[in-house]
TORTI-328491 format. One record per residue (C-alpha): residue number from 1; x negated, y, z; residue in three letters. Coordinates in nm, 3 decimals. Each point is the difference from the previous one (the first is absolute). Example, Ala and Ser with C-alpha at 12.3 -4.5 7.8 and 13.67 -1.06 7.14 Angstrom:
+-----+---------+---------+---------+--------+
: num :    east :   north :      up : residu :
+-----+---------+---------+---------+--------+
:   1 :  -1.230 :  -0.450 :   0.780 :    Ala :
:   2 :  -0.137 :   0.344 :  -0.066 :    Ser :
+-----+---------+---------+---------+--------+
This chain:
+-----+---------+---------+---------+--------+
: num :    east :   north :      up : residu :
+-----+---------+---------+---------+--------+
:   1 :  -0.489 :  -4.677 :   4.500 :    Met :
:   2 :  -0.306 :  -0.024 :   0.237 :    Pro :
:   3 :  -0.028 :   0.266 :   0.267 :    Glu :
:   4 :  -0.263 :   0.270 :  -0.045 :    Leu :
:   5 :  -0.221 :   0.035 :   0.308 :    Lys :
:   6 :  -0.260 :   0.271 :   0.056 :    Thr :
:   7 :  -0.298 :  -0.050 :   0.227 :    Tyr :
:   8 :  -0.225 :   0.268 :   0.148 :    Leu :
:   9 :   0.131 :   0.351 :   0.022 :    Glu :
:  10 :  -0.225 :   0.152 :  -0.269 :    Leu :
:  11 :   0.067 :   0.235 :  -0.290 :    Asn :
:  12 :  -0.054 :  -0.292 :  -0.239 :    Asp :
:  13 :   0.090 :  -0.313 :   0.200 :    Pro :
:  14 :  -0.028 :  -0.362 :  -0.111 :    Val :
:  15 :   0.348 :  -0.132 :  -0.072 :    Ser :
:  16 :   0.133 :  -0.359 :   0.003 :    Ile :
:  17 :   0.313 :  -0.128 :  -0.172 :    Ile :
:  18 :   0.085 :  -0.302 :   0.217 :    Ala :
:  19 :   0.264 :  -0.273 :  -0.009 :    Arg :
:  20 :   0.143 :  -0.126 :   0.330 :    Thr :
:  21 :   0.012 :  -0.373 :  -0.089 :    Gly :
:  22 :   0.365 :  -0.023 :   0.105 :    Ser :
:  23 :   0.262 :  -0.173 :  -0.212 :    Pro :
:  24 :   0.119 :   0.344 :  -0.109 :    Glu :
:  25 :  -0.356 :   0.112 :  -0.091 :    Asp :
:  26 :  -0.209 :  -0.319 :  -0.056 :    Pro :
:  27 :  -0.366 :  -0.015 :  -0.099 :    Phe :
:  28 :  -0.059 :  -0.028 :  -0.374 :    Lys :
:  29 :  -0.160 :  -0.309 :  -0.156 :    Asp :
:  30 :  -0.306 :   0.105 :  -0.202 :    Arg :
:  31 :  -0.210 :  -0.196 :  -0.246 :    Ser :
:  32 :  -0.273 :   0.231 :  -0.139 :    Asp :
:  33 :  -0.304 :  -0.078 :  -0.215 :    Ser :
:  34 :  -0.267 :   0.235 :   0.130 :    Leu :
:  35 :  -0.372 :   0.048 :  -0.079 :    Pro :
:  36 :  -0.292 :  -0.036 :   0.244 :    Val :
:  37 :  -0.189 :   0.327 :   0.022 :    Ile :
:  38 :  -0.297 :   0.039 :   0.237 :    Asn :
:  39 :   0.102 :  -0.325 :   0.172 :    Gly :
:  40 :   0.347 :   0.132 :   0.075 :    Met :
:  41 :   0.352 :  -0.056 :  -0.131 :    Val :
:  42 :   0.247 :   0.282 :   0.075 :    Thr :
:  43 :   0.356 :  -0.127 :   0.028 :    Leu :
:  44 :   0.276 :   0.215 :  -0.150 :    Leu :
:  45 :   0.192 :  -0.006 :   0.331 :    Glu :
:  46 :  -0.078 :  -0.054 :   0.367 :    Ile :
:  47 :   0.040 :  -0.378 :   0.058 :    Pro :
:  48 :   0.208 :  -0.158 :   0.277 :    Ser :
:  49 :  -0.223 :  -0.148 :   0.270 :    Tyr :
:  50 :   0.258 :  -0.260 :   0.087 :    Thr :
:  51 :   0.034 :  -0.131 :  -0.356 :    Asp :
:  52 :  -0.371 :   0.026 :  -0.080 :    Lys :
:  53 :  -0.173 :   0.045 :  -0.336 :    Val :
:  54 :  -0.052 :  -0.296 :  -0.231 :    His :
:  55 :  -0.271 :  -0.007 :  -0.271 :    Ile :
:  56 :  -0.025 :  -0.309 :  -0.219 :    Ala :
:  57 :  -0.317 :  -0.199 :   0.068 :    Gly :
:  58 :  -0.103 :   0.211 :   0.303 :    Leu :
:  59 :   0.051 :  -0.031 :   0.374 :    Thr :
:  60 :   0.082 :   0.293 :   0.229 :    Glu :
:  61 :  -0.205 :   0.030 :   0.322 :    Ile :
:  62 :   0.087 :   0.196 :   0.313 :    Asp :
:  63 :  -0.174 :   0.318 :   0.108 :    Gln :
:  64 :  -0.148 :  -0.180 :   0.306 :    Glu :
:  65 :  -0.157 :  -0.270 :  -0.219 :    Val :
:  66 :  -0.148 :   0.261 :  -0.232 :    Phe :
:  67 :  -0.145 :   0.198 :   0.293 :    Glu :
:  68 :  -0.170 :  -0.316 :   0.123 :    Ala :
:  69 :  -0.140 :  -0.098 :  -0.342 :    Lys :
:  70 :  -0.049 :   0.349 :  -0.153 :    Arg :
:  71 :  -0.002 :  -0.165 :  -0.341 :    Val :
:  72 :   0.273 :  -0.129 :  -0.230 :    Leu :
:  73 :  -0.032 :  -0.330 :  -0.175 :    Gly :
:  74 :   0.056 :  -0.029 :  -0.381 :    Pro :
:  75 :   0.354 :  -0.129 :   0.059 :    Asn :
:  76 :   0.092 :   0.229 :   0.291 :    Glu :
:  77 :   0.169 :   0.340 :   0.020 :    Phe :
:  78 :   0.087 :   0.243 :   0.279 :    Leu :
:  79 :   0.316 :   0.215 :  -0.002 :    Val :
:  80 :   0.022 :   0.342 :   0.165 :    His :
:  81 :   0.374 :   0.011 :   0.070 :    Tyr :
:  82 :  -0.007 :   0.361 :   0.103 :    Gly :
:  83 :  -0.080 :   0.135 :  -0.347 :    Asn :
:  84 :   0.040 :  -0.292 :  -0.243 :    Gly :
:  85 :  -0.374 :  -0.047 :  -0.075 :    Ala :
:  86 :  -0.125 :  -0.358 :  -0.067 :    Val :
:  87 :  -0.373 :  -0.074 :   0.038 :    Gln :
:  88 :  -0.143 :  -0.292 :  -0.208 :    Val :
:  89 :  -0.342 :  -0.162 :  -0.067 :    His :
:  90 :  -0.236 :   0.199 :  -0.231 :    Pro :
:  91 :  -0.005 :  -0.288 :  -0.247 :    Ser :
:  92 :   0.360 :   0.087 :  -0.098 :    Leu :
:  93 :  -0.094 :   0.353 :  -0.114 :    Glu :
:  94 :   0.183 :   0.103 :  -0.317 :    Gly :
:  95 :   0.244 :  -0.293 :   0.006 :    Arg :
:  96 :   0.378 :   0.038 :   0.012 :    Thr :
:  97 :   0.180 :  -0.174 :   0.286 :    Leu :
:  98 :   0.369 :  -0.083 :   0.030 :    Leu :
:  99 :   0.119 :   0.122 :   0.341 :    Cys :
: 100 :   0.337 :  -0.105 :   0.143 :    Arg :
: 101 :   0.141 :   0.174 :   0.309 :    Tyr :
: 102 :   0.298 :   0.182 :   0.140 :    Lys :
: 103 :  -0.031 :   0.379 :  -0.033 :    Gly :
: 104 :   0.117 :   0.211 :   0.286 :    Arg :
: 105 :  -0.074 :   0.345 :  -0.146 :    Gly :
: 106 :  -0.251 :   0.243 :  -0.142 :    Leu :
: 107 :  -0.265 :   0.228 :   0.144 :    Ile :
: 108 :  -0.003 :   0.334 :  -0.182 :    Met :
: 109 :  -0.312 :   0.214 :   0.027 :    Tyr :
: 110 :   0.022 :   0.374 :  -0.067 :    Pro :
: 111 :  -0.176 :   0.122 :  -0.312 :    Ala :
: 112 :  -0.197 :   0.246 :   0.217 :    Ser :
: 113 :  -0.185 :  -0.296 :   0.157 :    Arg :
: 114 :  -0.107 :  -0.154 :  -0.330 :    Ile :
: 115 :  -0.314 :   0.171 :  -0.122 :    Tyr :
: 116 :  -0.232 :  -0.011 :  -0.297 :    Ala :
: 117 :  -0.369 :   0.092 :  -0.014 :    Leu :
: 118 :  -0.041 :   0.255 :  -0.279 :    Ile :
: 119 :  -0.373 :   0.071 :   0.018 :    Thr :
: 120 :  -0.299 :  -0.106 :   0.210 :    Arg :
: 121 :  -0.277 :   0.210 :   0.152 :    His :
: 122 :   0.180 :   0.193 :   0.123 :    Pro :
: 123 :   0.301 :  -0.224 :   0.039 :    Asp :
: 124 :   0.323 :   0.146 :  -0.132 :    Thr :
: 125 :   0.317 :  -0.174 :   0.108 :    Val :
: 126 :   0.358 :   0.049 :  -0.113 :    Thr :
: 127 :   0.315 :  -0.180 :   0.102 :    Thr :
: 128 :   0.276 :  -0.159 :  -0.199 :    Leu :
: 129 :   0.236 :   0.264 :   0.143 :    Gln :
: 130 :  -0.220 :   0.272 :  -0.151 :    Asp :
: 131 :   0.033 :  -0.169 :  -0.337 :    Tyr :
: 132 :   0.376 :  -0.038 :   0.047 :    Ile :
: 133 :   0.038 :   0.366 :   0.101 :    Asp :
: 134 :  -0.203 :   0.111 :  -0.301 :    Glu :
: 135 :   0.199 :  -0.226 :  -0.230 :    Ile :
: 136 :   0.327 :   0.132 :   0.144 :    Gln :
: 137 :  -0.119 :   0.358 :  -0.045 :    Arg :
: 138 :  -0.089 :  -0.074 :  -0.362 :    Lys :
: 139 :   0.336 :  -0.170 :  -0.048 :    Leu :
: 140 :   0.180 :   0.303 :   0.147 :    Asp :
: 141 :  -0.195 :   0.229 :  -0.233 :    Glu :
: 142 :   0.079 :  -0.231 :  -0.289 :    Thr :
: 143 :   0.370 :  -0.001 :   0.086 :    Tyr :
: 144 :   0.001 :   0.381 :   0.020 :    Leu :
: 145 :  -0.188 :   0.021 :  -0.329 :    Ala :
: 146 :   0.245 :  -0.244 :  -0.160 :    Met :
: 147 :   0.296 :   0.204 :   0.128 :    Glu :
: 148 :  -0.163 :   0.313 :  -0.142 :    Arg :
: 149 :  -0.066 :  -0.176 :  -0.329 :    Ile :
: 150 :   0.362 :  -0.119 :  -0.013 :    Glu :
: 151 :   0.114 :   0.358 :   0.069 :    Gln :
: 152 :  -0.230 :   0.133 :  -0.274 :    Ile :
: 153 :   0.128 :  -0.267 :  -0.239 :    Ile :
: 154 :   0.358 :   0.097 :   0.086 :    Lys :
: 155 :  -0.079 :   0.370 :  -0.051 :    Glu :
: 156 :  -0.181 :  -0.084 :  -0.323 :    Ser :
: 157 :   0.302 :  -0.192 :  -0.125 :    Arg :
: 158 :   0.225 :   0.293 :   0.090 :    Glu :
: 159 :  -0.240 :   0.242 :  -0.169 :    Ala :
: 160 :  -0.016 :  -0.229 :  -0.301 :    Thr :
: 161 :   0.379 :  -0.005 :  -0.014 :    Gly :
: 162 :   0.014 :   0.379 :   0.022 :    Leu :
: 163 :  -0.273 :   0.031 :  -0.262 :    Ala :
: 164 :   0.187 :  -0.238 :  -0.228 :    Lys :
: 165 :   0.321 :   0.199 :   0.054 :    Leu :
: 166 :  -0.187 :   0.325 :  -0.072 :    Ala :
: 167 :  -0.153 :  -0.155 :  -0.311 :    Ala :
: 168 :   0.344 :  -0.115 :  -0.116 :    Asp :
: 169 :   0.141 :   0.348 :   0.063 :    Asn :
: 170 :  -0.295 :   0.157 :  -0.182 :    Ala :
: 171 :   0.045 :  -0.235 :  -0.295 :    Asn :
: 172 :   0.373 :   0.074 :  -0.004 :    Arg :
: 173 :  -0.069 :   0.375 :   0.017 :    Ala :
: 174 :  -0.256 :  -0.031 :  -0.279 :    Ala :
: 175 :   0.250 :  -0.192 :  -0.212 :    Ser :
: 176 :   0.270 :   0.259 :   0.066 :    Glu :
: 177 :  -0.251 :   0.277 :  -0.078 :    Ala :
: 178 :  -0.083 :  -0.171 :  -0.331 :    Asp :
: 179 :   0.370 :  -0.025 :  -0.082 :    Gln :
: 180 :   0.052 :   0.365 :   0.095 :    Ala :
: 181 :  -0.299 :   0.097 :  -0.213 :    Arg :
: 182 :   0.137 :  -0.192 :  -0.297 :    Asp :
: 183 :   0.344 :   0.155 :   0.047 :    Leu :
: 184 :  -0.153 :   0.346 :   0.035 :    Ala :
: 185 :  -0.212 :  -0.060 :  -0.309 :    Asn :
: 186 :   0.306 :  -0.114 :  -0.194 :    Asp :
: 187 :   0.196 :   0.300 :   0.126 :    Ala :
: 188 :  -0.288 :   0.229 :  -0.091 :    Tyr :
: 189 :  -0.019 :  -0.141 :  -0.349 :    Lys :
: 190 :   0.377 :   0.024 :  -0.053 :    Thr :
: 191 :   0.062 :   0.341 :   0.159 :    Thr :
: 192 :  -0.310 :   0.217 :  -0.038 :    Arg :
: 193 :   0.028 :   0.297 :  -0.234 :    Leu :
: 194 :  -0.306 :   0.147 :  -0.169 :    Val :
: 195 :   0.115 :   0.317 :  -0.174 :    Tyr :
: 196 :  -0.152 :   0.077 :  -0.341 :    Lys :
: 197 :   0.033 :   0.302 :  -0.226 :    Glu :
: 198 :   0.345 :   0.038 :  -0.158 :    Ala :
: 199 :   0.064 :  -0.073 :  -0.369 :    Val :
: 200 :   0.265 :   0.118 :  -0.245 :    Ala :
: 201 :   0.179 :  -0.332 :  -0.056 :    Asp :
: 202 :  -0.033 :  -0.378 :   0.022 :    Gln :
: 203 :  -0.196 :  -0.024 :  -0.328 :    Lys :
: 204 :  -0.265 :   0.239 :   0.130 :    Glu :
: 205 :  -0.001 :  -0.197 :   0.325 :    Leu :
: 206 :  -0.123 :  -0.317 :  -0.179 :    His :
: 207 :  -0.244 :   0.196 :  -0.215 :    Asp :
: 208 :  -0.159 :   0.191 :   0.288 :    Lys :
: 209 :  -0.016 :  -0.291 :   0.246 :    Tyr :
: 210 :  -0.074 :  -0.316 :  -0.207 :    Pro :
: 211 :  -0.166 :  -0.182 :   0.294 :    Tyr :
: 212 :   0.200 :   0.093 :   0.314 :    Pro :
: 213 :  -0.049 :  -0.141 :   0.347 :    Lys :
: 214 :   0.263 :  -0.120 :   0.247 :    Val :
: 215 :   0.174 :   0.295 :   0.165 :    Gly :
: 216 :  -0.076 :   0.265 :  -0.260 :    Trp :
: 217 :   0.298 :   0.238 :  -0.015 :    Thr :
: 218 :   0.063 :   0.242 :  -0.289 :    Val :
: 219 :   0.286 :   0.243 :  -0.066 :    Gln :
: 220 :   0.129 :   0.094 :  -0.346 :    Thr :
: 221 :   0.085 :   0.368 :   0.012 :    Tyr :
: 222 :   0.235 :  -0.007 :  -0.300 :    Lys :
: 223 :   0.262 :  -0.210 :   0.175 :    Asp :
: 224 :  -0.116 :   0.003 :   0.364 :    Gly :
: 225 :  -0.052 :  -0.378 :   0.011 :    Lys :
: 226 :  -0.268 :  -0.149 :   0.224 :    Arg :
: 227 :  -0.169 :  -0.333 :  -0.078 :    Tyr :
: 228 :  -0.213 :  -0.230 :   0.217 :    Arg :
: 229 :  -0.230 :  -0.274 :  -0.129 :    Tyr :
: 230 :   0.069 :  -0.327 :   0.191 :    Asp :
: 231 :  -0.289 :  -0.200 :  -0.143 :    Gly :
: 232 :   0.168 :  -0.114 :  -0.320 :    Ser :
: 233 :   0.214 :   0.288 :  -0.128 :    Ser :
: 234 :   0.111 :   0.358 :   0.062 :    Trp :
: 235 :   0.318 :  -0.003 :   0.212 :    Val :
: 236 :   0.240 :   0.295 :   0.022 :    Leu :
: 237 :   0.036 :   0.080 :   0.371 :    Ile :
: 238 :   0.205 :   0.324 :   0.001 :    Asp :
: 239 :   0.129 :   0.296 :  -0.199 :    Ile :
: 240 :  -0.011 :   0.349 :   0.149 :    Phe :
: 241 :   0.350 :   0.151 :   0.018 :    Gly :
: 242 :   0.188 :  -0.317 :  -0.103 :    Ser :
: 243 :   0.186 :  -0.027 :   0.329 :    Asn :
: 244 :   0.069 :   0.368 :   0.058 :    Leu :
: 245 :   0.362 :   0.123 :  -0.006 :    Gln :
: 246 :   0.122 :   0.361 :  -0.011 :    Pro :
: 247 :   0.181 :   0.147 :   0.297 :    Ala :
: 248 :   0.313 :   0.221 :   0.027 :    Asn :
: 249 :   0.206 :   0.154 :   0.276 :    Glu :
: 250 :   0.166 :  -0.334 :   0.079 :    Tyr :
: 251 :  -0.274 :  -0.265 :  -0.053 :    Arg :
: 252 :  -0.364 :  -0.044 :   0.106 :    Asp :
: 253 :  -0.257 :  -0.058 :  -0.275 :    Gly :
: 254 :  -0.343 :   0.151 :  -0.053 :    Leu :
: 255 :   0.095 :   0.210 :   0.298 :    Met :
: 256 :   0.277 :  -0.009 :   0.254 :    Ser :
: 257 :   0.334 :   0.160 :  -0.086 :    Ser :
: 258 :  -0.062 :   0.252 :   0.280 :    Gly :
: 259 :  -0.337 :   0.104 :  -0.147 :    Asp :
: 260 :   0.164 :   0.025 :  -0.344 :    Phe :
: 261 :   0.259 :   0.243 :   0.140 :    Ser :
: 262 :  -0.275 :   0.205 :   0.164 :    Lys :
: 263 :  -0.190 :   0.021 :  -0.329 :    Leu :
: 264 :   0.311 :   0.115 :  -0.183 :    Lys :
: 265 :   0.040 :   0.278 :   0.251 :    Ser :
: 266 :  -0.351 :   0.142 :  -0.061 :    Phe :
: 267 :   0.029 :   0.343 :  -0.171 :    Pro :
: 268 :  -0.192 :  -0.018 :  -0.332 :    Val :
: 269 :   0.035 :   0.209 :  -0.311 :    Ser :
: 270 :   0.119 :  -0.148 :  -0.325 :    Ile :
: 271 :  -0.359 :  -0.004 :  -0.130 :    Lys :
: 272 :  -0.137 :  -0.170 :   0.312 :    Asn :
: 273 :   0.014 :  -0.376 :   0.021 :    Arg :
: 274 :  -0.057 :  -0.221 :   0.306 :    Val :
: 275 :  -0.187 :  -0.331 :  -0.016 :    Val :
: 276 :   0.100 :  -0.205 :   0.303 :    Gly :
: 277 :  -0.221 :  -0.290 :   0.108 :    Ile :
: 278 :   0.174 :  -0.194 :   0.277 :    Pro :
: 279 :  -0.175 :  -0.265 :   0.212 :    Leu :
: 280 :   0.255 :  -0.209 :   0.184 :    Ser :
: 281 :  -0.050 :  -0.182 :   0.330 :    Ser :
: 282 :  -0.346 :   0.004 :   0.163 :    Tyr :
: 283 :  -0.288 :   0.184 :  -0.160 :    Leu :
: 284 :  -0.322 :  -0.188 :  -0.077 :    Phe :
: 285 :  -0.343 :   0.147 :  -0.055 :    Gln :
: 286 :  -0.144 :   0.007 :  -0.355 :    Gly :
: 287 :   0.141 :   0.040 :  -0.349 :    Val :
: 288 :   0.377 :  -0.043 :  -0.016 :    Gln :
: 289 :   0.145 :  -0.211 :  -0.282 :    Glu :
: 290 :   0.286 :   0.233 :  -0.093 :    Leu :
: 291 :  -0.075 :   0.186 :  -0.331 :    Leu :
: 292 :   0.203 :   0.308 :  -0.104 :    Ile :
: 293 :  -0.037 :   0.126 :  -0.363 :    Pro :
: 294 :   0.076 :   0.368 :  -0.088 :    Phe :
: 295 :   0.120 :   0.057 :  -0.361 :    Pro :
: 296 :  -0.066 :   0.377 :  -0.026 :    Phe :
: 297 :  -0.289 :   0.239 :  -0.015 :    Asp :
: 298 :  -0.011 :   0.225 :   0.302 :    Gly :
: 299 :  -0.182 :   0.151 :   0.295 :    Glu :
: 300 :   0.003 :  -0.119 :   0.359 :    Val :
: 301 :   0.108 :   0.286 :   0.220 :    Ile :
: 302 :   0.054 :  -0.174 :   0.338 :    Ala :
: 303 :  -0.001 :  -0.333 :   0.184 :    Val :
: 304 :   0.176 :  -0.098 :   0.320 :    Arg :
: 305 :   0.091 :  -0.317 :   0.192 :    Ala :
: 306 :   0.243 :  -0.134 :   0.258 :    Ile :
: 307 :   0.029 :  -0.328 :   0.195 :    Cys :
: 308 :   0.286 :  -0.183 :   0.166 :    Gly :
: 309 :  -0.208 :  -0.108 :   0.302 :    Glu :
: 310 :  -0.298 :   0.206 :   0.117 :    Gly :
: 311 :  -0.326 :  -0.184 :   0.056 :    Gly :
: 312 :  -0.169 :  -0.031 :   0.338 :    Glu :
: 313 :  -0.323 :   0.135 :  -0.155 :    Thr :
: 314 :  -0.086 :   0.239 :  -0.287 :    Asp :
: 315 :   0.056 :  -0.103 :  -0.364 :    Thr :
: 316 :  -0.183 :   0.122 :  -0.316 :    Glu :
: 317 :   0.125 :  -0.059 :  -0.357 :    Ile :
: 318 :  -0.153 :   0.084 :  -0.340 :    Ala :
: 319 :   0.195 :   0.041 :  -0.330 :    Ile :
: 320 :  -0.174 :  -0.156 :  -0.302 :    Glu :
: 321 :   0.085 :   0.015 :  -0.372 :    Lys :
: 322 :  -0.115 :  -0.183 :  -0.316 :    Thr :
: 323 :   0.074 :  -0.018 :  -0.370 :    Asp :
: 324 :  -0.143 :  -0.352 :  -0.055 :    Asn :
: 325 :   0.054 :  -0.190 :   0.330 :    Leu :
: 326 :  -0.376 :  -0.051 :   0.014 :    Ala :
: 327 :  -0.133 :   0.333 :   0.122 :    Thr :
: 328 :   0.177 :   0.177 :   0.288 :    Trp :
: 329 :  -0.058 :   0.358 :   0.119 :    Thr :
: 330 :   0.110 :   0.163 :   0.326 :    Asn :
: 331 :   0.189 :   0.321 :  -0.085 :    Ile :
: 332 :  -0.033 :   0.137 :   0.355 :    Leu :
: 333 :  -0.295 :   0.197 :   0.131 :    Ser :
: 334 :   0.143 :  -0.047 :   0.349 :    Lys :
: 335 :   0.207 :  -0.311 :   0.065 :    Asn :
: 336 :   0.348 :  -0.022 :   0.152 :    Ile :
: 337 :  -0.011 :  -0.046 :   0.377 :    Arg :
: 338 :   0.257 :  -0.111 :   0.259 :    Phe :
: 339 :  -0.071 :   0.084 :   0.364 :    Lys :
: 340 :   0.080 :  -0.270 :   0.253 :    Ala :
: 341 :   0.376 :  -0.043 :   0.065 :    Leu :
: 342 :   0.089 :   0.260 :  -0.267 :    Ser :
: 343 :   0.266 :  -0.064 :  -0.267 :    His :
: 344 :  -0.143 :   0.267 :  -0.234 :    Tyr :
: 345 :  -0.347 :   0.060 :  -0.139 :    Asp :
: 346 :  -0.196 :   0.289 :   0.151 :    Asp :
: 347 :   0.023 :   0.198 :  -0.332 :    Gln :
: 348 :  -0.380 :   0.024 :  -0.021 :    Ser :
: 349 :  -0.021 :  -0.193 :  -0.329 :    Ala :
: 350 :  -0.161 :   0.190 :  -0.287 :    Ala :
: 351 :   0.022 :  -0.080 :  -0.374 :    Val :
: 352 :  -0.337 :  -0.019 :  -0.174 :    Gly :
: 353 :   0.110 :  -0.117 :  -0.349 :    Ile :
: 354 :   0.325 :   0.166 :  -0.103 :    Thr :
: 355 :   0.028 :  -0.091 :  -0.371 :    Lys :
: 356 :   0.227 :  -0.296 :  -0.086 :    Val :
: 357 :   0.013 :  -0.156 :  -0.346 :    Asn :
: 358 :   0.308 :  -0.179 :  -0.127 :    Ala :
: 359 :   0.019 :  -0.372 :   0.091 :    Asn :
: 360 :  -0.266 :   0.018 :   0.270 :    Glu :
: 361 :   0.062 :  -0.238 :   0.290 :    Ile :
: 362 :  -0.010 :   0.084 :   0.373 :    Phe :
: 363 :  -0.070 :  -0.222 :   0.299 :    Arg :
: 364 :  -0.082 :   0.041 :   0.370 :    Leu :
: 365 :  -0.321 :  -0.100 :   0.178 :    Asn :
: 366 :   0.029 :  -0.023 :   0.381 :    Val :
: 367 :  -0.338 :   0.114 :   0.129 :    Ile :
: 368 :   0.091 :  -0.023 :   0.369 :    Lys :
: 369 :   0.297 :  -0.201 :   0.126 :    Gln :
: 370 :   0.186 :   0.124 :   0.306 :    Gly :
: 371 :   0.108 :  -0.276 :   0.236 :    Ile :
: 372 :   0.365 :  -0.105 :  -0.060 :    Asn :
: 373 :   0.078 :   0.281 :  -0.246 :    Ile :
: 374 :   0.298 :  -0.103 :  -0.220 :    Gln :
: 375 :   0.207 :   0.105 :  -0.305 :    Asn :
: 376 :  -0.234 :   0.264 :  -0.143 :    Val :
: 377 :   0.109 :   0.206 :  -0.306 :    Thr :
: 378 :  -0.243 :   0.232 :  -0.185 :    Val :
: 379 :   0.140 :   0.269 :  -0.234 :    Glu :
: 380 :  -0.199 :   0.167 :  -0.278 :    Ile :
: 381 :   0.153 :   0.329 :  -0.130 :    Leu :
: 382 :  -0.095 :   0.048 :  -0.369 :    Ile :
: 383 :   0.079 :   0.310 :  -0.206 :    His :
: 384 :   0.082 :  -0.096 :  -0.362 :    Thr :
+-----+---------+---------+---------+--------+
């Protein structure tokens, strides 16, 4: 590799890459076809003075001969061995000459010393280094912009992936919502109950409701059966009192055996009868399903109630009666009330309708449900 030499201690010095001409670093044989421009041929390397420059058809003259003549002949050329410039006759302008020589290195000129005239009057000059600096600055800006663009593309791809994932999740949620809606709709159609006015029996059911809708529910008060229309036919869904068993001192039934023993101990006259309406387990607000018929004519003289587990809040219960299972009437002018945590009613209940006809039916209507109240029994004392 030729040695780099720097001449003149300037900020932008002229540099020469030179070979030594030794066996380890010999001069390089060159054979270049070069054009004549302004009477000059510029060799690609600095030629060796010892080995001379050879141009086919032309003869090299020395500097002393040229200084004496001051003119070159058509077949003559002069070599400046310091910088590799070859001067030829003007008649060769524009021609390409084959130059053979031994190259001993290169002269490198700094870009700051190569200028270009931008405008005239006034003259504006810029250098090749200015162009290079501006190009480098633009390249740096371009590289930064490309890095930013790559980052934006990366972020966009990540955002696109997240958006796609969100869209997939949204589609999945929408699909699950549709399935839940369909299931809820099916459940609604198969479980909803729309209560209609009671009828005497199944024959009157078909006569009164010839065009039923899904969910219509009707009770026949002759036998206590309740039917629901499922879209194609009336389906029997329950019978009031079919699963109720009597209780005694040894077995639970409509009431617990303990409550049965308590009722037996209540002091009543021979002409007074007690109608017991037990509600086992937890109490729920609204009309209770248990129906208690009374086969005698009589007069209500008192009502009272007890519970196995007192509620955390107050409880209010109405006593209703009917003779057709369609129209129900509250017999109390002031309903039964349990105070919070009490096992007995507060004895404030008042009877508004005292007359009882034979075969009338009683039921309970929980107006206000105490929290966690359990095993309530209501007793109606009827004088017959």
